[in-house]
C-alpha positions in Angstrom: 98.9 95.5 120.0 101.4 97.4 118.4 101.0 98.9 115.4 102.6 99.9 112.2 102.2 103.1 110.2 103.8 103.5 106.3 104.9 106.9 106.1 104.9 108.5 102.4 106.3 111.6 101.1 107.3 113.1 98.3 110.4 114.5 99.1 112.4 114.8 102.2 112.2 118.8 102.2 107.9 117.7 101.9 107.2 116.0 105.0 105.4 113.3 105.1 101.9 113.3 103.1 100.2 109.6 103.6 100.4 107.2 107.4 99.3 104.1 105.8 98.3 101.9 109.7 99.0 98.2 109.4 98.2 95.5 112.0 101.2 93.2 111.3 104.6 94.0 110.3 104.9 91.7 107.3 102.0 93.5 105.7 103.9 97.1 106.3 107.5 95.6 104.9 105.1 93.8 101.7 103.3 97.6 101.4 106.6 98.9 101.8 108.4 96.4 99.2 105.2 97.9 96.5 105.4 101.1 97.4 106.1 103.8 94.3 106.1 107.1 96.3 110.2 108.6 96.8 110.2 108.8 100.5 108.7 105.9 102.4 109.9 104.3 106.0 107.8 102.1 108.3 107.4 103.1 112.3 105.4 102.3 115.2 104.5 105.7 115.7 102.4 107.3 113.6 104.0 111.1 112.7 100.8 112.4 112.0 99.1 112.6 114.9 98.0 114.6 117.9 100.6 113.8 121.3 97.7 113.1 123.6 99.3 113.5 126.5 100.2 117.7 125.2 96.4 117.6 125.1 95.6 117.1 128.9 98.1 119.5 130.4 
């Protein structure tokens, strides 16, 4: 099952500071609607997670 990640940042220059996972897209959309971070978006990939394939090579 896919996860949806609400990603937050203080500015576009600083990078992502917080990622919150959600099981349902509706939950992620509701959280994004109520979010107060200056920059926020929803992704199906956790941008702060390490790439597991890189570790096995």
